[in-house]
N, C-alpha and C positions, 0 to 999 in steps of 0.2 A: 307193775310190781315196784316195790320200794327199793332204793339202793341199800347196800349193806351198811349197817350202823357204823362199822369201823371205817369204811371208805378206803381209797388208796390202792396201791399196787398189790396184787394177790400174793406174790411171794413174800412181800414185807408183812402183810397181814398174817400170813401163815406162820412166819418166823416169830412174830410177836405173840401169837396164840400159843405156840409151842413153848416159848420162853416163860409165858405166864402160867401155863397149866400142865406142861409136860407133853410128851409126844403121843398120848393116847387119843385115838379116834374111836368113837362108838359106831359100829355098824348097825343101822336100823333094818333088821331082817325079820319081819313079822311072820311067824309060823302060827296059824290059828290054833293048832292042836297044843301049842305050848304057852299061849297067852292065858294067864290066870283067869279064873271065872269071875274075879273081881271086876273085870272090864266088860263083862257081858258076852254076847255072841255076835257072829257075823261081821260085816264091814264096820259097823259102829264100834265093835270091840277093837278092831285093828287101829282105827283112828284114835280112840281113847287111850289105848296102849301107847301109841306113838307120842301123843301129847304128854303122857305121864313120864315116858322115858326122857323126852326133851327137858321137861321141867326138873327132873331128877339130876340130869348131868350138866345142865347149863351152869357155867361158872366153874366147872370142875375139869372139863376136858377141852381140847382144842377144837375138835370138829365132830361132825355127824356125817355118816356115810349111808344114806338110804340106798337099798338095792331095788332098782325100779322093777325088775322082773317079779319080785314078790308082791308087788301091788298090781302090776299089769295083768297078771293072770286072773284077777278078779274083775277086770273090766273098767269102764270109764269112771264109775263112781269111786273106785279105789284110787284111780289116778288123780281124781279131783281131791281126794283126801290127802294124797301124797303132796300135791301142790300146797295145800293148806299147812301141812306139817312142815314143809320146807320153809315157808314164810314164817311160821312160828319159831323155828329153830334159828333162822337168821335174825329175827327180831330179838331173840334171847342172846345174841352175840356169838352164836356158834358159826363156824365156817362149815358150809354144807357142800359136800362132794357127792354128786349124783353118780352112782355106780351103774352105768348104762352100757359101757363097752361098745359104743357105736363105731362102725367102720364102713365107709362107702366112698364113692367118688362123685365128683361133679356136682350137679344140681341136687342130687340126693344127699350128699354130705352137707351141702349148704343148708338144706331143709332141716336136717337134724341139728346143725349148729345153731341156726336161728331159733329153733324150738326151745333150746335149753340155755343158750347164752346170749341170744340176740335181744334187741331193745323191746321187742314185743313177746318175749318168751312166755309160754304158758306156765312153765315151772321154772322159777328163778333161782337156780343153783349158783354157787360161787365157782364151781369147777365141775367138769364131767370127765369120766374115764372114756378113752377112745382106743380103738384097735388100729395100729399103723401098718399091719402086715400086708395091706394091699398097696403100700407105697406112701412116700412122703406127701404126695399131692392130696391124699385123703385128709391130711391135717390142716391144709391151708384155710378152709372155711372156718374151722374151729379157732385157729389162731387169729384170724381176722376179727371174729366176733369177740373173742376173749380180750384182745388188745383194745378194742373200742370200749368195752365195758369194765375194764380193770379186773378181769376174771382169770381163771386158770384152765389149763388143759392138762389132763393126766393120762400119760401115754403108757400103754402096756409094753413092758420091755422084757422082764423075766418073771413070769407068773408063778404062783405057788402050787398049782395043781400037779398031781403026779405025772401026767403025760406031757408036761411042758418041755422037759429036757429033750425029748426026741426031736423036736423041731427047733426050739429056741437055742439049744446048745449045738445044733448041727454045724459041722465045719464048713466055713465059707472062705476058701482061699487062705487058710491058716488061722482064722479067728472064728469064734462061735457066732452064730447068726445074731444073737442078742447084742454082741459087741459091734457088729457091722451096723445094726440098727442105731446103736448109740453114736457111732461115728457120723451117720447121716443126720441124726437128731441134734447133735451138739451145736451147730450154728443157730438153730432155732432157740435152743435153750439160752445160749450166751447172749443173744440179741435181746432177751427179755429179762435180764437181771435187774433187780430193784436196788434201792439204797442199802438194803441188808446184805446184798451180794447173792441172794437167792432168786432164782428165776420164777416166772409165773408158769413155766412148763415143768410139770412133775413127771416122774417115772415110777411105774408100778414095778416093785422089786420084791418078790416074795421072801418071807422070813425062812422058808424051807430051802433057800439057796444062798446061804451066807457067803460062801466063797465067791459066787457070782456077784453078790452085792458089793463086795470089796472091789472087784474089778470094774463094776459099773460105776462105782464112785470115782475111780480114777478116770474113767471115760467121760463122765458127766459130773464134774466137780460142783457145778452150780445148780443142779436139779434137785429139788426136794424129792424124797422118796415117799411114796405111799406103800406101806408094807402090810400086805395080807399074810395069812398063814400062822399068825401068833395065837397060841392057846389051843383052841379046839382042833386045829389042823396039825398040831404037834410041835411047833417050833417054840423055843423058849425065848426069854428076854435077850440073852446075849446074841442069838441068831437074828432076832428082830432088829437089833441095834447095830448090826454089822456094818451098815452103810452110814452110820452117824458120824458127825464131825464135832470135835471138841472146839467150842467157841467161847467167847467172853461171857455168854449167858448160859453156859452149860452145853449139853449135847444138842446139836442142831442138825437139821436137814433130813429128819425122818419123822413120819407120821405113822404110828403103828395101829393098825385096825384090830379091834376085838369086837366080836358080835355076840355069839352064843354065850360066851363066858360072862359077859356083862348083862345081857338081856334076860338070861334064864338061869341064874344061879339057884342052887337047891333051896336056899332060904326063901327065895321069891315064890317057888312052886308051892310052898306050904303057908304062905302069908295069908292071914285071915282078915287083915284090914289094909286100907290104902297106905297107912303110915308104916306098917310092917313091910309091905312090898317096897316102898320107897327106901326104907332103911337097908333092905337086902341089896337093892341096886347100887346104892351109894357105897355099901361095904365092898361090893364087887369092883366098883370103879377104884376105890382106895387100894384094894389088893393088887389090881393090875398096875396102878401107878407105882406102888411100892416095888413090885416085881421089876418094873422098868427103871428102878433105882433112882427115882426122883422124889419120893415122899416116904415118910414112915407110915406103916399101916396103922 
């Protein structure tokens, strides 16, 4: 696999991408029943759709976030397509965050980490989402591989799903569980700060929990946030940006994911040509960026 065209420390690359393009990240979530007929049918349609999305958003957004489960369910051919799409996106200058939410211990965790971040990774992402709720030792293989390769680790802290609060906000000796996690995570974050001041360890902090986002920012001042829940899950721009920091280059420290609102806007559903579809996607990107107060629509 080729190195990322931008090279360097992951946190710095991410900060540069956000400064250049704003905080929007496009989630690559292929739903076959929503992919326009322009792209054909079956697995070929999924890959052609992914290629077209990458080509439409490259140079306009900071990052792409493929959801591995939506490829994995179609088997090895779809996973091979995902690997090709990941390489295409990276070659186009996009930071690629693989949404896999892996979480395990020991040799199993090492196997996962080597598969996605190691020197012989079959799918060469820039960062991967991981679940730390089995303990900090689950992160060690990920951090080792990421440190070696100049990549990132994206840790689930406070997720956007409705059931998250029951466990992640549970009281643990006077503080919510997600804050206790932040306290355990902070040394790993601080040890991996780049020249920008931002770490290569990110935190997933849902836009549906803006109050928690502000508290997590206090607990993890150097961790960039990956923010799901904006748009289709009901959170607005102000909530999505709750953990952002005002810096010399504008708002910093948040990467806001949008999937369905960008991939499947109404105008795309009715597009009769490739050019019309691409225009619909780019309008959706422009609208989301304007909503995040960084460009004019």
